[in-house]
N, C-alpha and C positions, 0 to 999 in steps of 0.2 A: 759513260757520262762525258759530256764535253764541258770544258772549263775555260772561262775567259777572265783574265786578271785586268785590273785597272787601278789607277790611283798613284802610280809611281811618278817620280819627278825629280827635280833638282832642288835641294834644300841646304841650308847652312847647318853646320854642326850645332846640336842643341835643340833643333827644331823637331817637328812631328809630322808624320804622314799616316794616313789610313789607306791600306791597300784593300781592294775588294776582289772577290772571286765569285763570279756568277756561273752557276751550273745549269746544264740543259734540263735537269730533272731535280726533283725533290731529293735532297741529300740527308736531311735531318734524320738521325737514327738508322740510316741505311748504309752510310759509308763512313769510314774514318777519313778525316780531312787533315791535310797538313800544308804547311808553308815551308818552302825550301828556298835556298839562295845559292847562287854561284858567283863567287867573287873572281875577278880577273886572275887567271893562272891557277885557280884552285878547283877542287872537286865540288860537286853539288853537296850541300849540307842541309840537314833538317834543322829548322829553328823553332818551330812550334807545331803541335799536333793536337787534334781534338778527337777523342774517341766517341763512339756512339752512346756511351754512358755519360757523356758530358765532362769526363775528366780530361785534363790538359797536361801536356808535357812540353817543356821548353829546354832548349840548349842552354848550358850554363852561361854562355857568352851573352845571352839576351835576357836572362831572367831579370824581372823587375822593370824592363824597358819595353818588352813586346807583350802584346795581349791578343790571343786568338779568340774569336767569338763567332757564334752563328747568328745570322741576321734573322729578323722576324719573318722574313719571306722564305725561310727554310731551304732555299736553294742558293743562299748567299753566305759567303764566309768572309770574315774580315781579319785583318792583321793591323792592329794599332801599334805604331812604332813611335816611341817617345825618346827624348834625349839622344837623338841620332848622333852617331860618331862617323868619322871618315871611313872607318873599317866596315861600316854597314853598307858601303857602296857595293852594289851587286845587282844581278838580275834576280828577281824574286818570282818564284813559281808556286802555283797552287796545285795540289794533287789530291786524288781520291784513292782510297785503298779499301780492301775488303772489310766487311763488318767485323769478322773475327780478329782482326788486328787489334781491336780494342783490348783483348785479353792477353796480348803479347806486348805489354807496355814497354819492354826493353827494345822493341823493334819499331816503335811509333815514329822515330825520327830517321828511320832507315829508308832511303830513297828507293831501294830495290823492292820494298814491300808495297809500293804504290804503282798502280797500273793505268791511271788516267792523269794526264798532265795538261796544263794550260800552256800558252805560248810565252808567258812571262811578262813582267813589267819592270822597267829599269828604275832603280833608285840610286841617285848620285848625291853624295854628301860632301860639301866643301867645307874646309876648316878655315 
């Protein structure tokens, strides 16, 4: 599956953004989907994931501020980001993983478990 992210940009701290990920095929209930980010000088980290059963998982650093959701068009994934902080500045990536990752909830935010990646969209937060 091919993935294309959009929606990044430059915003002030406290603002919001909605990132979109459009897949080349229907992803609903077929793939686990995740959002990852890579901050300058840091390793890529998982921030939110959506299993094929609809359950979600979030990194502790973003709980309550980030929301992952499937679009009505079933090949679109969103990441709503609220109360943006300067430390959220990063390149954000969408990724698709195998269906059975749903049952390995402890691995849902592990980048190595995902095998399809988008090119990323940059989010820059100014304080």
